[in-house]
C-alpha positions as CSV (number, residue, x, y, z in Angstrom):
1,M,-35.8,37.6,-58.9
2,A,-33.8,36.9,-61.9
3,F,-33.0,33.6,-62.7
4,I,-31.8,31.6,-66.0
5,T,-33.6,28.1,-66.5
6,L,-31.7,25.0,-66.6
7,S,-32.7,21.7,-67.8
8,G,-32.3,18.9,-69.9
9,T,-30.6,15.4,-69.9
10,L,-27.9,13.7,-68.3
11,L,-25.9,10.6,-68.6
12,D,-23.8,8.2,-66.8
13,P,-20.2,7.3,-69.0
14,N,-21.6,4.6,-70.5
15,G,-24.8,6.7,-71.6
16,D,-26.8,4.9,-69.7
17,L,-29.3,7.7,-67.8
18,A,-28.1,9.2,-65.0
19,V,-31.2,8.1,-62.3
20,G,-30.4,8.9,-59.1
21,D,-27.6,11.4,-59.7
22,Q,-27.8,14.4,-57.6
23,V,-26.4,18.3,-58.7
24,R,-25.4,20.6,-55.6
25,F,-25.9,24.2,-56.5
26,T,-23.8,26.3,-53.5
27,H,-24.4,30.4,-53.3
28,K,-21.3,31.4,-52.9
29,S,-22.1,35.2,-53.0
30,T,-25.2,37.0,-51.3
31,T,-27.1,37.9,-55.3
32,G,-30.5,39.6,-54.6
33,E,-32.9,37.6,-52.4
34,T,-30.5,34.7,-52.5
35,V,-28.2,34.6,-49.5
36,Q,-24.5,33.4,-49.6
37,S,-24.4,29.7,-48.5
38,A,-27.5,28.6,-49.5
39,V,-28.1,25.6,-51.0
40,S,-30.3,23.6,-53.4
41,I,-29.9,19.8,-54.9
42,I,-31.6,18.2,-58.1
43,T,-32.0,14.8,-58.2
44,V,-32.0,13.0,-61.5
45,N,-35.4,11.5,-62.2
46,P,-36.0,8.2,-63.3
47,A,-36.4,10.0,-67.3
48,G,-33.1,11.5,-66.9
49,T,-33.9,14.8,-67.0
50,Y,-34.0,17.7,-65.0
51,S,-35.2,21.2,-64.8
52,L,-34.5,23.8,-62.5
53,P,-34.6,27.9,-62.3
54,L,-30.8,28.9,-61.0
55,Q,-30.7,32.1,-59.5
56,Y,-28.4,35.0,-60.0
57,G,-25.0,35.0,-58.2
58,L,-21.4,33.1,-57.7
59,V,-22.4,29.4,-57.8
60,L,-20.5,26.3,-57.0
61,V,-21.7,23.4,-58.8
62,E,-20.9,20.0,-57.0
63,Y,-21.8,16.4,-58.3
64,K,-23.0,12.9,-57.0
65,D,-23.1,9.9,-58.4
66,V,-25.5,7.2,-56.9
67,R,-22.6,4.9,-56.0
68,K,-20.9,7.5,-54.4
69,Q,-20.5,8.7,-50.7
70,Q,-19.1,12.2,-51.1
71,F,-19.9,15.0,-53.5
72,K,-17.5,16.0,-56.6
73,N,-16.5,19.8,-56.7
74,L,-17.3,20.5,-60.9
75,G,-16.2,24.2,-60.4
76,V,-17.7,27.6,-59.8
77,A,-19.9,29.6,-62.4
78,T,-21.3,32.8,-62.6
79,V,-25.2,33.0,-63.3
80,N,-26.4,36.7,-64.6
81,Q,-28.3,38.0,-67.5
82,D,-25.0,37.8,-70.0
83,N,-24.8,33.8,-69.8
84,P,-26.3,32.0,-72.0
85,A,-26.7,28.5,-70.6
86,T,-29.8,26.3,-70.5
87,S,-28.3,23.4,-69.6
88,I,-25.6,22.3,-66.4
89,P,-23.2,21.2,-69.1
90,E,-23.5,24.5,-70.6
91,L,-23.4,26.2,-67.3
92,L,-19.8,24.4,-66.6
93,N,-18.4,25.2,-69.6
94,A,-20.0,28.3,-70.9
95,L,-17.6,31.8,-71.3
96,V,-19.4,34.1,-69.3
97,P,-19.6,37.7,-71.2
98,V,-19.3,40.7,-69.2
99,S,-20.8,44.0,-69.3
100,S,-17.1,45.8,-68.9
101,A,-13.0,44.7,-68.0
102,E,-13.6,46.3,-64.5
103,L,-16.2,43.6,-64.1
104,I,-14.6,41.1,-65.8
105,E,-11.0,41.7,-63.8
106,F,-13.2,41.4,-60.4
107,Q,-14.9,38.2,-61.2
108,A,-11.9,36.5,-62.4
109,I,-10.0,37.3,-58.7
110,L,-13.4,36.2,-57.1
111,A,-13.4,33.2,-59.1
112,D,-9.7,32.6,-58.1
113,C,-10.1,32.8,-54.6
114,V,-13.5,31.0,-54.1
115,A,-11.9,28.2,-56.4
116,A,-8.2,28.1,-53.9
117,Q,-11.1,28.2,-51.0
118,L,-12.6,25.0,-52.7
119,A,-9.8,23.2,-53.7
120,A,-8.4,23.4,-50.1
121,E,-12.1,22.6,-48.5
122,N,-11.8,19.8,-51.3
123,A,-8.4,18.7,-50.6
124,A,-9.3,18.0,-46.7
125,T,-12.4,16.3,-47.3
126,T,-10.1,14.1,-49.6
127,A,-7.8,13.6,-47.0
128,E,-10.3,12.9,-44.0
129,A,-11.7,10.2,-46.7
130,F,-8.3,8.3,-47.6
131,A,-7.4,8.4,-43.9
132,Y,-9.8,5.9,-43.5
133,Q,-7.9,3.9,-45.4
134,L,-4.6,4.2,-43.9
135,T,-2.4,2.4,-40.8
136,T,-0.1,4.9,-39.2
137,T,2.7,2.9,-40.8
138,D,1.0,4.2,-44.1
139,L,1.3,7.7,-43.0
140,I,4.9,7.6,-41.7
141,A,5.6,6.3,-45.7
142,S,3.6,8.8,-47.0
143,T,4.5,11.5,-49.3
144,A,1.3,12.6,-50.0
145,T,0.4,16.5,-49.5
146,F,-2.1,17.4,-47.2
147,A,-3.6,20.2,-45.8
148,A,-1.3,22.1,-42.5
149,A,-5.0,21.8,-40.2
150,T,-5.7,18.2,-41.6
151,N,-6.5,15.9,-38.8
152,I,-5.4,11.7,-40.1
153,P,-7.6,9.6,-37.8
154,T,-5.3,6.0,-38.7
155,S,-7.5,2.6,-39.0
156,G,-4.3,1.1,-37.2
157,F,-0.4,1.3,-36.6
158,T,0.5,-1.8,-39.2
159,T,-2.6,-3.6,-40.4
160,S,-5.9,-2.4,-40.1
161,G,-8.0,-3.3,-36.9
162,D,-5.0,-4.0,-35.0
163,G,-5.8,-1.7,-32.1
164,G,-2.8,0.5,-32.7
165,N,-5.6,3.3,-34.6
166,G,-5.0,6.9,-33.6
167,S,-5.3,10.4,-34.7
168,W,-2.4,12.7,-36.1
169,K,-1.8,15.9,-36.8
170,Q,0.9,18.4,-38.5
171,T,2.8,20.2,-35.9
172,G,3.9,22.6,-38.3
173,L,7.3,21.3,-38.3
174,T,9.1,20.5,-41.6
175,G,12.3,19.0,-43.1
176,Q,12.7,16.7,-40.8
177,T,14.1,13.3,-41.3
178,P,11.8,11.3,-43.4
179,S,9.8,8.3,-42.2
180,Q,10.6,8.6,-38.3
181,S,8.0,6.3,-36.0
182,P,7.3,7.2,-32.5
183,A,9.8,4.5,-31.2
184,Q,12.7,6.3,-33.2
185,L,11.6,10.1,-32.6
186,G,11.4,9.0,-28.8
187,S,7.5,11.0,-28.2
188,A,4.2,10.4,-29.6
189,L,5.3,11.9,-32.8
190,L,6.0,10.8,-36.4
191,N,8.1,12.3,-39.7
192,D,6.4,11.5,-43.2
193,G,8.1,10.6,-46.2
194,N,8.1,14.5,-46.7
195,G,9.7,15.0,-43.5
196,N,6.9,16.6,-42.2
197,Q,6.3,16.3,-38.4
198,W,2.7,15.0,-37.2
199,G,1.8,14.7,-33.5
200,L,-0.8,12.5,-31.8
201,V,-3.8,14.8,-32.0
202,S,-5.0,13.1,-27.8
203,S,-2.2,13.1,-25.7
204,N,-3.9,13.1,-22.5
205,D,-4.9,9.7,-23.4
206,I,-2.1,7.5,-25.4
207,N,-2.4,3.6,-26.1
208,P,0.7,2.0,-26.5
209,Q,-0.4,0.2,-29.5
210,A,-0.7,3.9,-31.3
211,L,3.0,4.3,-31.5
212,G,4.0,0.6,-32.3
213,A,3.9,-1.4,-29.0
214,I,2.7,-5.0,-29.9
215,G,1.5,-7.6,-27.7
216,G,4.0,-10.2,-27.0
217,A,7.1,-8.6,-28.4
218,E,9.4,-6.3,-27.4
219,S,8.0,-2.9,-27.1
220,T,10.1,-0.8,-24.8
221,L,10.9,2.1,-27.0
222,S,7.2,2.8,-28.5
223,V,6.0,2.1,-24.6
224,Q,8.8,5.2,-23.7
225,A,7.5,7.2,-26.5
226,A,4.4,6.8,-25.1
227,L,5.3,7.6,-21.9
228,N,7.3,10.6,-23.3
229,G,4.5,11.6,-24.9
230,L,1.8,12.3,-22.4
231,S,0.7,15.7,-21.0
232,E,0.4,17.1,-17.7
233,Y,-2.5,15.0,-16.3
234,G,-2.4,12.6,-19.5
235,V,-2.9,9.0,-19.0
236,I,-0.9,5.6,-20.4
237,R,-3.0,2.8,-21.0
238,S,-3.5,-0.2,-23.3
239,N,-7.1,-1.5,-24.4
240,N,-6.1,-5.0,-24.2
241,S,-4.8,-7.9,-22.5
242,L,-2.0,-8.4,-24.5
243,A,1.5,-8.3,-22.7
244,F,4.2,-5.6,-23.7
245,I,7.4,-7.4,-23.3
246,V,9.6,-4.2,-22.1
247,G,13.0,-3.1,-20.2
248,N,13.6,0.0,-18.4
249,L,11.1,2.2,-18.5
250,T,11.7,5.8,-17.3
251,V,8.4,7.7,-15.9
252,P,8.5,11.5,-17.4
253,A,8.4,14.1,-14.4
254,T,5.0,15.6,-15.7
255,E,3.2,16.6,-13.1
256,G,-0.4,14.5,-12.9
257,I,0.1,11.8,-15.4
258,T,-1.5,8.2,-14.9
259,V,0.0,5.2,-16.0
260,G,-2.6,3.0,-16.3
261,K,-4.5,0.3,-17.4
262,G,-2.2,-2.6,-19.2
263,F,-0.4,-6.2,-19.0
264,Y,3.7,-5.6,-19.1
265,S,6.5,-8.3,-18.7
266,L,9.6,-7.6,-18.5
267,S,12.2,-8.6,-21.0
268,S,14.9,-11.5,-20.6
269,L,18.1,-10.5,-18.9
270,A,16.6,-6.8,-18.5
271,D,18.3,-6.6,-14.9
272,S,16.5,-3.2,-14.1
273,A,13.3,-2.1,-12.8
274,M,10.7,-1.8,-14.9
275,F,8.4,1.4,-14.5
276,E,11.0,4.1,-13.0
277,G,11.1,7.5,-12.0
278,T,12.9,9.9,-10.1
279,S,11.1,13.2,-8.6
280,L,7.8,12.6,-9.6
281,D,5.4,14.9,-8.6
282,S,1.6,13.4,-8.1
283,V,1.9,10.3,-10.5
284,R,0.1,7.5,-10.1
285,F,0.3,3.8,-11.2
286,T,-3.0,1.9,-11.6
287,K,-4.8,-1.6,-12.7
288,L,-1.5,-2.2,-13.9
289,T,-0.6,-6.3,-14.4
290,L,3.6,-6.8,-14.0
291,D,5.3,-10.0,-14.2
292,G,9.1,-9.3,-13.4
293,N,10.3,-12.3,-15.1
294,A,12.1,-13.7,-12.7
295,S,13.8,-16.6,-13.7
296,N,15.1,-14.8,-16.6
297,Q,17.0,-11.9,-14.8
298,T,20.5,-12.5,-12.5
299,P,19.9,-13.0,-9.0
300,L,20.5,-9.9,-6.9
301,A,23.4,-10.1,-4.4
302,T,20.8,-8.5,-1.4
303,E,17.4,-8.3,-0.8
304,G,17.4,-4.6,-0.4
305,N,18.0,-4.1,-3.7
306,S,15.4,-2.1,-5.0
307,A,17.0,-1.8,-8.9
308,R,14.6,-4.3,-9.7
309,A,11.3,-3.1,-8.4
310,L,8.5,-3.4,-10.7
311,I,7.2,-0.2,-9.7
312,K,10.8,2.4,-8.2
313,V,10.0,6.4,-7.4
314,S,12.9,8.1,-5.6
315,G,14.5,11.2,-5.6
316,A,13.9,14.3,-3.6
317,G,10.7,15.9,-4.4
318,T,8.8,12.5,-4.8
319,T,5.2,13.8,-3.5
320,D,1.5,12.7,-3.7
321,I,2.9,9.1,-5.4
322,S,0.2,6.9,-6.1
323,I,-0.2,2.8,-6.4
324,I,-3.5,1.9,-6.5
325,G,-5.4,-1.7,-7.4
326,N,-2.0,-3.1,-9.3
327,K,-0.6,-7.2,-9.9
328,L,2.7,-7.4,-9.5
329,S,4.6,-10.3,-9.5
330,N,7.8,-12.9,-10.3
331,S,10.2,-10.0,-9.8
332,S,13.5,-11.1,-8.6
333,G,14.0,-7.5,-6.8
334,A,11.3,-5.6,-5.0
335,G,7.7,-5.1,-5.7
336,I,6.9,-1.8,-4.9
337,A,9.7,0.7,-3.9
338,I,9.3,4.5,-2.7
339,D,12.0,6.5,-1.7
340,D,11.8,9.5,-0.3
341,G,8.5,10.0,-0.8
342,E,5.8,12.1,0.7
343,G,1.9,11.6,0.7
344,T,2.6,8.4,-0.5
345,V,-0.6,5.8,-1.0
346,I,0.2,2.7,-1.6
347,T,-3.8,0.3,-1.5
348,R,-4.9,-2.7,-2.8
349,N,-2.4,-4.1,-4.6
350,K,-1.3,-8.2,-5.1
351,V,2.1,-8.2,-4.9
352,D,3.1,-12.2,-5.2
353,S,6.5,-14.1,-5.9
354,V,9.4,-11.3,-5.3
355,F,12.8,-11.8,-4.6
356,G,13.3,-8.6,-2.5
357,H,11.0,-6.5,-0.4
358,G,7.2,-6.8,-1.3
359,I,6.7,-3.4,-0.5
360,Q,9.4,-1.2,0.5
361,C,9.6,2.7,1.5
362,A,12.9,3.9,2.4
363,G,14.6,7.1,2.8
364,D,12.4,10.2,4.2
365,T,9.2,8.5,4.1
366,L,6.3,10.8,5.3
367,D,2.9,10.9,5.3
368,A,2.3,7.3,3.7
369,I,-0.8,4.8,3.8
370,I,-0.1,1.4,2.9
371,S,-3.2,-0.4,3.1
372,N,-5.2,-3.4,2.1
373,N,-2.3,-4.8,0.5
374,K,-1.8,-8.6,-0.2
375,V,1.6,-9.6,-0.4
376,S,2.7,-13.0,-0.6
377,N,5.7,-15.3,-1.4
378,V,8.7,-13.2,-0.4
379,D,12.0,-15.2,-1.0
380,E,14.5,-13.1,0.9
381,G,13.4,-9.6,1.7
382,A,10.5,-8.4,4.2
383,G,7.0,-8.3,3.4
384,I,6.1,-4.7,3.9
385,I,9.1,-2.3,5.1
386,P,9.1,1.5,5.7
387,M,12.4,2.1,6.4
388,G,14.6,5.0,7.5
389,N,13.5,8.6,8.4
390,A,9.7,7.4,8.3
391,K,7.0,9.9,9.7
392,F,3.5,9.9,10.0
393,V,3.1,6.2,8.3
394,N,0.0,4.1,8.5
395,V,0.3,0.2,7.8
396,S,-3.0,-1.3,8.1
397,N,-5.4,-4.1,7.0
398,N,-3.1,-6.0,4.8
399,I,-2.3,-9.5,4.3
400,I,1.1,-10.7,4.5
401,D,1.6,-14.6,3.7
402,T,4.6,-16.2,3.5
403,V,8.3,-14.7,3.5
404,T,10.7,-17.1,3.7
405,G,14.0,-15.6,3.5
406,D,16.3,-15.8,6.6
407,G,15.0,-13.2,8.9
408,G,12.6,-11.2,6.6
409,D,10.0,-10.1,8.6
410,G,6.1,-9.4,7.7
411,I,6.5,-5.9,8.2
412,T,9.8,-3.9,9.9
413,C,9.9,-0.4,10.6
414,Y,12.8,0.3,13.4
415,S,14.8,3.1,12.6
416,D,16.3,5.7,15.6
417,T,14.6,8.1,13.5
418,N,11.1,6.7,13.0
419,E,7.9,9.0,14.3
420,N,4.0,8.5,14.6
421,I,4.2,4.9,13.1
422,V,0.9,3.3,13.1
423,I,0.4,-0.8,12.1
424,T,-3.2,-2.2,12.5
425,G,-5.2,-4.5,11.3
426,N,-3.1,-6.4,9.7
427,V,-2.8,-10.5,8.9
428,I,0.4,-11.4,8.9
429,K,1.3,-15.8,8.7
430,N,4.3,-18.2,8.1
431,I,6.8,-15.8,8.4
432,N,10.6,-16.9,8.7
433,G,11.6,-13.9,11.1
434,H,9.4,-11.5,13.0
435,G,6.1,-10.8,12.2
436,I,6.1,-7.2,13.4
437,H,9.3,-5.2,14.3
438,T,9.3,-1.6,14.3
439,G,11.1,1.2,16.8
440,G,11.0,4.6,17.2
441,I,9.0,7.9,18.7
442,N,4.9,7.3,19.4
443,L,4.5,3.8,18.2
444,T,0.9,1.8,17.7
445,V,0.6,-1.8,16.9
446,N,-2.4,-2.9,17.2
447,S,-5.1,-5.2,16.2
448,N,-3.0,-7.5,14.2
449,N,-3.2,-11.2,13.6
450,I,-0.2,-12.9,13.7
451,I,0.5,-16.6,12.7
452,N,3.1,-18.9,12.7
453,T,6.9,-16.7,12.8
454,T,10.3,-18.2,13.6
455,A,11.5,-15.2,15.3
456,G,8.8,-13.9,17.3
457,G,5.1,-11.3,17.0
458,V,5.8,-8.8,17.6
459,Y,9.2,-6.8,18.3
460,V,9.6,-3.2,19.0
461,T,13.1,-1.8,19.3
462,A,15.4,1.1,17.9
463,Q,18.5,1.0,16.4
464,T,20.5,2.7,19.4
465,I,17.7,4.9,20.8
466,Q,15.3,4.1,23.1
467,S,11.8,3.8,21.6
468,R,9.4,5.9,23.4
469,D,5.6,6.0,23.7
470,V,5.3,3.0,22.4
471,S,1.3,0.7,22.3
472,V,0.8,-3.0,21.5
473,T,-2.5,-3.3,22.0
474,G,-5.1,-6.2,20.9
475,N,-2.8,-8.7,18.8
476,T,-3.6,-11.9,18.6
477,I,-0.5,-14.0,18.5
478,D,-0.1,-18.4,18.1
479,N,2.9,-19.9,16.8
480,A,1.6,-23.3,17.3
481,T,3.0,-25.0,13.7
482,T,6.2,-25.0,15.7
483,N,5.5,-26.2,19.5
484,V,9.5,-26.5,20.9
485,L,11.4,-24.3,22.4
486,T,13.1,-21.4,20.4
487,F,15.0,-18.8,22.0
488,G,14.0,-15.3,21.5
489,R,10.6,-16.3,19.6
490,H,8.4,-14.4,22.2
491,G,5.2,-13.7,21.1
492,I,5.4,-10.0,22.2
493,H,9.3,-8.5,23.0
494,L,10.2,-4.6,23.9
495,N,13.6,-4.2,23.9
496,N,14.8,-0.7,25.8
497,V,11.1,0.9,25.6
498,S,10.0,3.6,27.7
499,G,6.3,4.8,28.2
500,F,4.6,1.8,26.9
501,T,1.3,0.2,27.0
502,A,0.9,-3.8,26.5
503,G,-2.6,-4.9,26.8
504,L,-5.7,-6.6,25.7
505,N,-3.0,-8.7,23.5
506,T,-3.9,-12.6,23.2
507,V,-0.7,-14.7,22.8
508,V,-1.2,-18.7,22.3
509,N,2.0,-21.1,21.8
510,G,5.0,-18.7,22.6
511,Q,8.1,-20.2,21.5
512,D,9.7,-18.6,24.6
513,S,7.8,-16.1,26.4
514,G,4.7,-14.9,26.0
515,I,5.5,-10.9,26.6
516,R,9.2,-10.3,27.5
517,L,10.4,-6.9,28.4
518,K,14.2,-5.9,28.4
519,A,15.5,-2.7,30.0
520,C,12.1,-1.0,29.6
521,A,10.6,1.2,32.1
522,V,7.2,3.2,33.0
523,G,4.8,1.4,31.2
524,T,1.7,-0.7,31.8
525,V,1.5,-4.6,31.1
526,S,-3.0,-5.4,31.5
527,D,-5.2,-7.3,31.0
528,N,-3.4,-9.9,28.3
529,T,-4.5,-13.7,28.0
530,I,-1.5,-16.0,27.6
531,T,-1.7,-19.8,27.0
532,S,0.9,-22.4,26.7
533,S,4.0,-20.4,26.9
534,I,7.2,-22.9,26.6
535,V,9.1,-20.8,29.3
536,N,7.0,-17.6,31.0
537,G,3.8,-16.3,30.8
538,I,5.6,-12.5,31.0
539,R,9.0,-11.9,31.4
540,S,11.0,-8.7,32.8
541,E,14.7,-8.7,32.9
542,I,17.7,-5.9,32.8
543,S,16.4,-3.5,35.4
544,G,12.6,-3.0,34.5
545,E,11.3,-0.1,36.1
546,R,8.1,1.6,36.9
547,I,5.6,-0.9,35.1
548,N,2.2,-2.0,36.2
549,Y,1.9,-5.7,35.6
550,A,-2.2,-5.8,36.1
551,G,-5.3,-8.2,35.0
552,N,-3.2,-10.3,33.1
553,T,-4.7,-14.2,32.3
554,I,-1.8,-16.5,32.1
555,K,-2.3,-20.3,31.6
556,D,0.0,-23.4,30.9
557,T,3.3,-22.3,31.0
558,G,6.4,-24.5,30.7
559,G,8.4,-22.2,33.7
560,S,7.4,-19.8,36.0
561,A,4.2,-17.9,34.5
562,M,5.9,-14.2,35.6
563,L,9.6,-13.8,36.0
564,F,11.3,-10.6,37.4
565,D,14.7,-10.1,37.2
566,N,16.5,-6.8,38.7
567,E,12.7,-5.3,38.7
568,S,12.2,-2.3,40.8
569,Q,9.5,-0.1,41.9
570,S,6.8,-2.2,39.6
571,S,3.6,-3.6,40.4
572,I,2.4,-7.3,40.1
573,N,-1.5,-7.2,40.9
574,N,-4.7,-8.8,40.5
575,N,-3.1,-11.6,37.9
576,I,-4.2,-15.0,37.2
577,I,-2.3,-18.0,37.2
578,E,-3.5,-21.4,35.9
579,N,-0.9,-24.6,35.8
580,Y,2.7,-23.5,35.8
581,A,6.3,-25.2,35.8
582,T,4.3,-27.7,33.3
583,V,8.1,-28.1,32.3
584,D,10.2,-27.2,34.9
585,A,8.6,-28.5,38.2
586,S,10.9,-26.4,40.2
587,A,9.6,-22.9,38.7
588,F,7.2,-20.6,40.2
589,G,4.0,-18.6,39.2
590,V,5.8,-15.3,40.3
591,E,9.7,-15.6,40.6
592,V,11.6,-12.5,41.3
593,T,15.1,-13.3,41.3
594,A,16.4,-9.9,42.3
595,G,14.0,-6.5,42.7
596,I,13.3,-3.7,45.1
597,V,10.6,-1.8,45.6
598,L,7.7,-4.4,44.5
599,V,3.8,-4.6,45.0
600,I,2.6,-8.3,44.5
601,T,-1.0,-8.3,45.8
602,G,-3.9,-9.6,45.0
603,N,-2.8,-12.0,42.6
604,H,-4.7,-15.8,42.4
605,I,-2.4,-18.6,41.4
606,R,-3.9,-22.2,41.0
607,Q,-1.0,-25.2,40.5
608,G,-2.7,-28.1,38.8
609,V,1.1,-29.7,38.2
610,G,4.2,-29.8,39.8
611,T,5.0,-28.3,43.4
612,L,3.2,-25.9,44.6
613,A,5.8,-22.8,45.0
614,P,3.7,-19.9,44.0
615,V,6.1,-17.1,44.8
616,T,10.1,-16.5,45.1
617,A,11.4,-12.8,46.2
618,G,15.2,-12.4,46.3
619,F,14.3,-8.8,46.9
620,S,18.0,-7.4,47.0
621,G,18.2,-5.6,50.1
622,A,15.4,-3.6,49.9
623,Q,12.7,-5.7,51.1
624,T,11.2,-4.1,53.3
625,L,10.4,-1.5,51.1
626,S,8.3,-4.4,49.2
627,K,5.1,-6.1,49.9
628,V,3.6,-9.5,49.0
629,K,0.1,-9.3,49.8
630,D,-3.6,-10.6,49.8
631,N,-2.6,-13.1,47.2
632,I,-4.5,-16.2,46.8
633,I,-3.4,-19.3,46.2
634,T,-4.3,-22.7,45.4
635,D,-3.7,-26.3,44.7
636,G,-7.1,-26.4,42.7
637,T,-8.8,-27.9,45.5
638,S,-8.2,-25.2,48.3
639,I,-6.3,-22.6,49.2
640,Q,-3.0,-23.2,50.5
641,K,-1.3,-21.9,53.5
642,G,2.6,-20.6,54.2
643,L,4.7,-23.2,56.1
644,A,7.3,-22.3,58.6
645,T,9.4,-24.0,61.0
646,V,9.3,-22.8,64.3
647,G,12.6,-21.4,66.5
648,V,13.4,-18.5,68.8
649,T,13.6,-17.0,65.5
650,S,11.3,-17.9,63.2
651,T,11.2,-17.1,59.2
652,I,8.2,-16.6,57.5
653,P,7.3,-17.0,53.8
654,A,6.9,-13.8,51.8
655,E,4.0,-14.9,49.4
656,Y,1.5,-16.3,52.3
657,D,-0.7,-14.1,54.5
658,Y,-1.9,-17.0,56.6
659,I,0.8,-19.2,57.8
660,V,1.3,-22.7,59.9
661,F,3.9,-22.9,62.5
662,N,5.0,-26.7,62.8
663,G,7.3,-27.7,65.8
664,A,7.5,-27.0,69.7
665,S,9.7,-23.6,70.5
666,A,9.6,-20.2,72.6
667,V,9.2,-17.3,69.9
668,T,10.8,-14.5,71.0
669,T,11.8,-12.7,66.8
670,I,10.1,-13.1,63.7
671,D,12.2,-12.6,60.8
672,T,11.4,-9.4,58.5
673,V,13.3,-10.3,55.7
674,T,10.7,-11.0,53.4
675,S,8.4,-8.5,55.1
676,Y,7.5,-4.7,54.6
677,D,6.1,-2.2,56.9
678,G,2.4,-2.9,57.3
679,R,2.7,-6.7,56.6
680,E,-0.2,-8.2,58.6
681,I,-0.2,-12.0,58.9
682,T,-1.8,-14.4,60.8
683,I,-0.2,-17.3,62.5
684,Q,-2.2,-21.1,63.1
685,C,0.0,-22.9,65.7
686,A,-0.7,-25.7,68.1
687,G,0.3,-26.5,71.5
688,G,4.2,-26.4,72.3
689,V,4.4,-22.8,70.9
690,S,4.6,-19.9,72.7
691,F,5.1,-16.5,71.8
692,I,7.1,-14.1,74.4
693,D,6.7,-10.3,74.4
694,N,8.7,-7.9,74.3
695,T,12.3,-10.1,74.2
696,G,13.1,-9.8,71.0
697,N,11.2,-8.1,68.2
698,L,7.6,-9.4,69.2
699,R,5.4,-6.4,71.2
700,L,2.4,-8.1,72.2
701,S,-0.2,-7.9,74.8
702,G,1.8,-10.3,77.1
703,D,2.5,-13.8,76.5
704,F,1.0,-16.6,74.7
705,T,0.9,-19.7,74.9
706,P,-1.6,-21.2,72.7
707,S,-4.0,-24.1,74.3
708,G,-6.2,-25.1,71.2
709,S,-5.5,-27.5,68.3
710,V,-5.6,-24.5,65.8
711,A,-5.4,-21.0,67.7
712,T,-4.6,-18.0,65.9
713,I,-2.4,-14.5,67.1
714,R,-2.4,-12.0,64.3
715,L,0.7,-9.5,63.6
716,V,1.1,-6.5,61.9
717,L,5.2,-5.3,60.9
718,N,5.8,-1.4,62.4
719,G,9.6,-0.6,61.6
720,A,11.4,-3.7,63.1
721,N,8.4,-4.9,65.1
722,W,5.5,-6.7,65.5
723,L,2.5,-5.6,66.9
724,E,-0.5,-7.7,68.2
725,L,-3.5,-7.2,66.8
726,S,-5.4,-10.1,68.0
727,R,-5.3,-13.7,69.8
728,S,-7.9,-16.8,69.5
729,Q,-7.5,-20.4,71.5
730,N,-10.1,-21.5,69.4
């Protein structure tokens, strides 16, 4: 292949040998056996000399001083048989003779094209090099001309290294108002000094500092610009722990975005929500630390006002909102407020020191999970409140500690339209209201630990309808811190509930009754342990109907262990009662002030203090359909017997099946008012008592006149008559 030879000596501007400098030759054409883009580099030797055979072709010549980082474009030369150059300087300055006018024209055109290309490449290279010295503020003010495709990575926003570095590229939009910041434009955009618009290269991961947000300073417009600049499924997050001071921020309805890691403090006198969105879809809030600066906000009129929530999302179409792993504090309103949400997940958040509700889901709440959050120091609202038209809501494993406002509940969810609510595994303590207040249809309240509430542990009631299909099981409730009578402060209170189970609960130190039912029907109260209630262990009133009270253990009640007022078609079976009437000595183990068709059987009643008065039955005229049978009644040392004063017509107590007749008389009739068909009794008597056959309502195998001191006769009630089963003189 043909070539020319270049040789000589190269000097620095000061005349010193250019030792270590480099010359790069790049072929811009394929000529002979040299392919386009082939590169050769020579380095000036210690003698300052060089020698190289340069192949024919169109050649780009570049030079790099040993003190520089980049090659400098020196131009393009045509190397052929007509080029007389013997050195590099001659090559660069040589006039290349050509063989014809056509060839001259062609070479000139080609040289112009190559020169333009090289100029563009050189401009980009220069811009990139320059960019490392630019801040974003410099770029905003710059009137330099950059190639349209140039990517400018800045070193900071205001000063190099301030954390606001970003990468910018021209959008192609020109003629804009010069020198406009992202805060002014309201998005991830800027205008340079020439009015050319630039966009942040990565809109799927934006640091607010790259748009001018400054830690410890008012940054609302810059943070808002970052939010507005997010692309679909983009993320906004800060790289440091500096708090941005902001007012109300509008989260755009861009699908799938994440409001991520960052520290934000609400500006003084903002009187607004912090992060607020309307009709959002698939938006995530995570790893945020939000301070509502409550001491500098105007107090709210009502605790239910969500206008000040630190995170607030509302509006029709609100779907798949996730609020995960955030720290929210010092709110003059709510901590978190979601209205009309479907598929909401609120988990692993810490909400502390808020005026309104800690976590609020209002409006139409469908398919929500509120779990593993810690809510503490709520001033006026509730800890967690999924209210309104709530359906398929799970409130589980949260810790709620200290709700101080008047009537503020730990967990509140009691709308008429609520359905399929599960409240489970929560720890709720120090509440100036109910621990849990719920109502609706298909409700589950189980395995919660409730400590120290002023209005009761679990309260189930809707607003106007009857709650149905309710399960209250496995909860532990202890109000020991205030051991004084507070009416209405029940451990568990079911009001106007049908189809329910209240079982396996532990209630300690109830400030009224352990479990109270009002106007309830068709349910089971079973296997509960109730200790130290100031009034009753279990109380049912206002037409309780078809309820089974079984297997409960009730100890140390101030009044009657079990009290039933106007109960019907219910059973009180196999309960253990110990030490009732600790305050009211006239109370009973089982007290029925009015009832119909009751079964009171198999209960074990042990009295430790006061007068032994285990059962009273005011059956309101249907006593013959009620049964008091097989109950074990003891004073702590021996099983007790019923006592009756003998007469021609003898009245027997309802609660005992073994009865001692005192006195002397011929008995013709035994009253049936406190008995029921099929009741069996054993009567013990001594001399002086006799039973006369077929004169009153006794149907015996002949008259019976006891001769021993402990003679007995056993009878069964058949309709209106007592029939003899057996007799013994003993």
